[in-house]
Every structure is written in C-alpha cells, then in structure tokens.
C-alpha positions, 0 to 999 in steps of 0.5 A, a space after each residue: 922416931 920410930 922403925 917401920 915393922 918388917 915382917 907382916 904380923 896381922 891383928 889376932 896372931 899368936 906370937 911364941 916369942 921367950 917361951 911366951 905365948 902372945 895375941 897379937 890384938 893390935 897395932 900402935 905407932 912404937 910396936 904390936 900390942 899383944 896380950 898373954 894367952 897365958 897369962 892377964 898381961 898387956 904389954 907392947 912389943 916394940 917392931 924391931 924386938 919382934 922383927 929380930 926375934 923371926 928373924 933368927 927364929 928365935 920366935 915363932 909367928 901363926 896368923 889366923 890363916 895358918 892356925 886356920 889349915 892346921 885345924 881343918 888338917 887336925 879334924 881332917 885327920 882325927 886329932 893326929 899331927 903326926 905319925 909318931 902318935 898313931 900305934 906301931 900298927 897303923 905306922 906300919 901300914 902308912 909306912 908302906 903306904 907311903 912306899 907305894 905312893 912313892 913307886 907309883 909316883 916315879 913311875 908318872 915320873 918315868 912316862 907311864 900312866 897309872 890308872 
C-alpha cells in the first residue's frame, strides 16, 4: 500500500531536489513521475521522499503558476531580479525611493492624507 502525498505537487511543476532539476510530468500509485530538465532521465520519486524533502526545506517546488508570475515580474523589471543586479547609481536611487515610500506610509498611518 502506497502512502498518500502530503503536499500538492501540480503536474508541470519544477522540483529541485539534491541539486537536480526535475519536471513533474505525472503521478502514479508509487509517486511522482519526473523527467530531468538538465539531463535525459525519467524516474518515479516516492511521495514520502518528496514530502520529507519539502517539509525539511531540502527541496524547492516551483509551480507553473509561480513560474508564470516570476516571468511576468522579470518582464516588468527588465530582467532584474535583485537590487544587486543594478549598477551603484541605480541602487542609490532605489534606496532613496524606498526611504520616501516608508516615510509616506508612516505619515498615512498617522492619519495624514497624502495627495
């Protein structure tokens, strides 16, 4: 008798487990059927292995919905994912704008109306 999965892992998700990138292509009675993204390999990962790895943060799961949101965000930001990717002048501008936004939020929290 096989164990039922604890976590919902949608088909099409990317699973990063033991520094290997897998795409979930199906599910059978024994576990998740995966194919290697960076290698030509197919196998079935048991539900217990995936559940334990996700519970202990030894694996990362990227659902198709998360991947689509990240793609849209990167398109919006021009491909930048972190502030460290910007040059020094742009980083100063970002920090200055962040300070202004935090000040505006604090003033709004005090009840002042900002226009």
